C-alpha positions in Angstrom: 78.9 -29.0 14.3 80.4 -29.3 10.8 78.1 -30.8 8.2 80.3 -32.4 5.5 77.9 -34.7 3.7 76.5 -32.5 0.9 74.2 -35.4 -0.4 72.2 -35.7 2.8 70.1 -33.2 4.8 71.0 -32.4 8.5 68.6 -35.2 9.7 70.3 -37.9 7.7 67.9 -38.1 4.8 68.9 -38.0 1.1 68.6 -34.6 -0.4 66.7 -35.1 -3.7 65.4 -31.5 -4.1 66.6 -29.9 -7.4 68.9 -26.9 -7.1 67.6 -23.7 -8.7 71.1 -22.9 -10.0 71.2 -26.3 -11.7 67.8 -25.6 -13.3 69.1 -22.3 -14.6 72.2 -23.9 -15.9 70.2 -26.6 -17.7 67.7 -24.1 -19.1 70.5 -21.8 -20.3 72.3 -24.7 -21.9 69.2 -25.7 -23.7 68.7 -22.2 -25.0 72.3 -21.0 -25.4 74.0 -24.2 -26.6 77.6 -23.7 -27.7 77.4 -19.9 -27.3 76.9 -20.3 -23.6 79.9 -22.7 -23.2 82.1 -20.3 -25.2 81.1 -17.4 -23.1 81.8 -19.5 -20.0 85.3 -20.4 -21.3 86.2 -16.8 -22.1 85.0 -15.7 -18.7 87.2 -18.2 -16.9 90.2 -17.0 -18.9 89.7 -13.5 -17.9 88.9 -14.4 -14.4 92.5 -14.9 -13.5 93.1 -11.2 -13.3 89.8 -10.0 -11.8 86.5 -11.1 -10.0 84.0 -13.7 -11.0 81.3 -12.4 -13.6 77.6 -13.7 -13.8 76.8 -15.0 -17.3 74.3 -12.9 -19.4 72.0 -15.8 -20.0 71.5 -16.4 -16.3 70.6 -12.7 -15.8 68.1 -13.0 -18.6 66.6 -16.1 -17.1 66.3 -14.5 -13.6 64.5 -11.6 -15.2 62.3 -13.9 -17.2 61.2 -15.9 -14.1 60.6 -12.6 -12.2 58.5 -11.4 -15.1 56.5 -14.7 -15.0 55.8 -14.3 -11.3 54.7 -10.7 -11.6 52.6 -11.5 -14.7 51.0 -14.5 -13.0 50.0 -12.4 -10.0 48.3 -10.0 -12.4 46.4 -12.9 -14.2 45.0 -14.5 -11.1 42.3 -12.7 -9.1 39.4 -13.5 -6.8 35.7 -12.6 -7.0 33.4 -12.3 -4.0 30.1 -14.2 -3.6 28.1 -11.2 -5.0 30.5 -10.4 -7.9 30.6 -11.7 -11.4 33.1 -11.0 -14.2 32.9 -10.9 -18.0 36.1 -11.6 -19.9 36.6 -10.2 -23.4 39.5 -11.7 -25.4 40.6 -9.6 -28.4 37.4 -7.6 -28.1 35.0 -10.6 -28.2 33.1 -12.3 -25.4 35.1 -15.2 -24.0 33.4 -16.3 -20.8 31.6 -15.2 -17.6 33.4 -16.0 -14.4 31.8 -16.8 -11.1 32.9 -16.3 -7.5 36.3 -17.6 -6.3 39.7 -17.7 -7.9 39.8 -16.9 -11.6 42.3 -16.5 -14.4 42.7 -14.0 -17.2 45.4 -13.1 -19.6 46.6 -9.7 -18.3 47.1 -7.2 -21.1 45.1 -9.3 -23.5 41.8 -9.9 -21.9 39.4 -7.1 -20.8 37.7 -7.7 -17.5 34.4 -6.2 -16.3 33.4 -6.9 -12.7 30.0 -6.0 -11.3 28.1 -6.7 -8.1 25.0 -8.6 -9.4 23.3 -8.8 -6.0 23.4 -5.1 -5.3 20.0 -3.3 -5.5 20.5 0.1 -7.2 18.1 3.0 -7.0 17.4 5.9 -9.4 15.0 8.8 -8.8 14.0 11.5 -11.3 11.3 14.3 -11.5 9.6 15.3 -14.8 6.7 17.4 -15.9 4.0 15.2 -17.5 0.9 15.9 -19.6 -2.2 14.1 -18.3 -5.2 12.8 -20.3 -7.3 15.9 -19.6 -4.5 18.2 -20.9 -3.1 19.2 -17.5 0.5 19.4 -16.4 1.7 17.6 -13.3 5.2 17.2 -11.8 5.8 13.5 -11.0 8.8 12.2 -8.9 9.4 8.5 -9.6 12.0 6.1 -8.1 13.0 2.7 -9.5 14.9 -0.1 -7.7 16.8 -2.4 -10.0 19.8 -4.9 -10.2 21.9 -6.6 -12.8 20.2 -9.9 -13.9 22.4 -10.7 -16.9 26.0 -9.3 -16.7 26.8 -10.4 -20.3 23.9 -8.3 -21.7 24.7 -5.5 -19.3 28.3 -5.3 -20.6 27.9 -6.0 -24.3 24.5 -5.0 -25.6 24.1 -1.4 -24.5 26.8 1.2 -24.3 25.3 2.9 -21.2 22.7 0.7 -19.6 21.9 3.1 -16.8 21.3 6.0 -19.2 19.0 3.7 -21.2 17.2 3.0 -17.9 16.6 6.7 -17.2 15.3 7.3 -20.7 13.1 4.2 -20.5 11.6 5.4 -17.1 10.7 8.7 -18.6 9.2 7.1 -21.7 7.1 4.6 -19.7 6.0 7.3 -17.2 4.9 9.7 -19.9 2.9 7.0 -21.6 1.1 5.9 -18.4 0.4 9.4 -17.1 -0.9 10.4 -20.5 -3.6 7.7 -20.1 -4.8 9.1 -16.7 -6.5 12.3 -15.6 -5.0 14.9 -13.3 -7.2 13.8 -10.4 -6.2 10.1 -10.8 -2.5 11.0 -11.0 -2.6 13.3 -7.9 -4.8 11.1 -5.7 -6.2 7.6 -6.0 -4.4 6.4 -9.1 -0.7 6.6 -8.0 -0.3 3.0 -7.0 -1.9 1.8 -10.3 0.3 4.1 -12.3 3.4 2.8 -10.5 2.5 -0.8 -11.4 1.9 0.0 -15.0 5.2 2.0 -15.3 7.1 -1.0 -13.8 5.6 -3.4 -16.3 6.2 -1.1 -19.3 9.7 -0.3 -18.1 10.7 -3.9 -17.8 9.4 -4.6 -21.3 11.5 -1.8 -22.8 14.6 -3.0 -21.0 14.0 -6.6 -22.2 13.6 -5.3 -25.8 16.9 -3.6 -25.6 18.5 -6.6 -23.8 20.1 -4.4 -21.1 20.4 -7.2 -18.6 18.6 -5.1 -15.9 15.8 -6.3 -13.7 13.4 -3.8 -12.3 12.4 -4.8 -8.7 10.1 -2.0 -7.8 8.8 1.4 -9.0 7.3 4.0 -6.7 5.6 7.3 -7.4 7.2 9.3 -4.7 5.4 12.6 -5.2 2.9 14.2 -7.6 2.4 18.0 -7.5 0.5 20.4 -9.7 2.4 23.2 -11.4 3.3 26.1 -9.1 0.9 28.5 -11.0 -2.2 26.5 -10.0 -1.0 25.0 -6.8 -3.2 27.3 -4.6 -6.3 26.5 -6.6 -5.5 22.8 -6.4 -5.0 23.0 -2.6 -8.5 24.5 -2.4 -9.9 21.7 -4.5 -8.1 19.1 -2.2 -9.5 20.9 0.9 -13.0 20.9 -0.6 -12.7 17.2 -1.4 -11.6 16.5 2.2 -14.6 18.5 3.6 -16.8 16.5 1.3 -15.5 13.2 2.6 -15.8 14.5 6.2 -19.5 15.5 5.7 -20.2 12.2 4.0 -18.7 10.3 7.0 -20.7 12.4 9.4 -23.9 11.7 7.3 -23.2 8.0 7.3 -22.5 8.1 11.1 -25.8 9.9 11.6 -27.6 7.5 9.3 -26.2 4.6 11.4 -27.6 6.3 14.5 -31.0 7.3 13.2 -31.9 4.4 11.0 -32.0 1.8 13.9 -34.1 4.2 16.0 -36.5 4.8 13.1 -36.8 1.0 12.6 -37.5 0.5 16.3 -40.3 3.1 16.1 -41.7 1.5 13.0 -41.7 -1.9 14.7 -43.5 -0.3 17.8 -46.1 1.3 15.6 -46.6 -1.9 13.7 -47.2 -3.8 17.0 -49.6 -1.0 18.2 -51.5 -1.3 15.0 -51.7 -5.0 15.3 -52.9 -4.6 18.9 -55.5 -2.0 17.8 -56.6 -4.4 15.0 -57.1 -7.2 17.5 -59.0 -4.8 19.8 -61.3 -3.6 17.1 -62.0 -7.1 15.8 -62.8 -8.3 19.4 -65.1 -5.3 20.0 -66.8 -5.9 16.7 -67.3 -9.5 17.5 -68.7 -8.6 20.9 -71.1 -6.1 19.4 -72.2 -8.7 16.9 -72.8 -11.2 19.7 -74.7 -8.6 21.7 -76.8 -7.6 18.7 -77.6 -11.3 18.1 -78.7 -11.8 21.6 -80.8 -8.6 21.5 -82.4 -9.8 18.2 -83.4 -13.0 19.8 -85.0 -11.1 22.7 -86.7 -8.7 20.3 -88.2 -11.6 18.4 -89.7 -12.9 21.7 -91.1 -9.6 22.9 -90.8 -6.8 20.4 -92.7 -4.0 22.4 -90.9 -4.6 25.6 -87.5 -4.8 24.0 -88.2 -1.6 21.9 -89.2 0.4 25.0 -86.2 -0.9 26.9 -83.9 0.2 24.1 -85.5 3.6 24.0 -85.1 4.2 27.7 -81.4 3.1 27.6 -80.7 5.4 24.7 -82.3 8.4 26.4 -80.4 7.7 29.6 -77.1 7.5 27.7 -77.8 10.8 25.9 -79.1 12.8 28.8 -76.5 11.7 31.3 -73.7 13.3 29.2 -75.4 16.6 28.3 -74.6 19.9 30.0 -78.1 21.4 29.6 -81.5 20.5 30.9 -84.6 20.9 28.6 -88.0 21.4 30.3 -91.2 21.0 28.4 -94.1 23.3 29.3 -97.8 23.4 28.3 -97.6 26.3 25.8 -94.9 24.5 23.8 -92.0 26.9 24.7 -88.8 25.2 25.8 -86.9 26.7 28.8 -83.2 26.0 28.7 -81.6 25.9 32.2 -78.1 25.1 33.4 -77.6 21.7 35.1 -78.2 21.7 38.8 -74.9 20.1 39.7 -73.0 22.9 37.9 -75.0 25.5 39.8 -74.3 23.8 43.2 -70.5 23.7 42.4 -70.4 27.4 41.6 -72.4 28.4 44.7 -70.2 26.3 47.0 -66.8 27.5 45.5 -65.4 30.9 46.7 -65.1 33.2 43.8 -62.0 35.1 45.1 -59.7 35.8 48.0 -61.8 38.8 49.1 -64.9 36.6 49.5 -62.9 34.2 51.7 -61.7 37.1 53.9 -65.2 38.6 54.1 -66.6 35.2 55.3 -64.0 34.9 58.0 -64.8 38.4 59.2 -68.5 37.6 59.5 -67.8 34.5 61.5 -65.7 36.5 63.9 -68.5 39.0 64.5 
């Protein structure tokens, strides 16, 4: 199908879109003026003998528009959600740009892009002098990120170099306030906290734009020349703690038992006290009753008491005393002991002899 109507589109609508060639012509006429028309006339006169030539102004405009497109593509850029950019225009701070599409003048503006949400890590090992004039090798690690990109870019030439120097300065100051034992054993966590606070203060004073998130004392070792002696000290300290734990465990076992025995003895003593008091009270009552009877019949009561006392004494003795006329005392063995010895066989031979007599 032949489309003859140049003023309408293929669907019948009116074509109002501007022609790029017309725009070029208008722009070239605006810039070139009469010079462009003169060139156009001369070109048409010479065109009778050869091919059609493109005007120089149009070539220039095509190149100019191509340059604008390329330059615009260099000026527009995109930042991720974790990125920020600092723009310097003619060497001075212009603005800080956020995430998304951003614009800069390429070739004029200087752009510094950094990931502000990235956590960076730095580790170093240094020999430090402790409070008690000992040398210890300390390995410290710091985790940090960029908190202020403008300060990070403009205030310090090399912020990370400043961070390393600040870590060493803070660590030397804190370790110098602690002894070797504290640095190597129980004081490492406290040292890390103090180093973090002092390090952040130094970075804030220099306005580096860095934020220290955490500082860890990774390792603390004595110098190699005294490492063996220090290992012996550590082993002795561990043995001391082991013995202390065993002693505490033994104390937890023996103390309750001793307390139980003490309570048992206290109860026995209390029982004995009650028994003695009761016996004493009984004796007092018996003596009171005996006194009353003695007051009624003194002679009878006295004789009765004498007889009871002699019976109690003589019933427990192992010897018998016999009084004779001439005043000499004859000491004899008790009769019951003599009867027991006579009825008991002295040995195995006596038993066998008795059995032989019975058989005869």
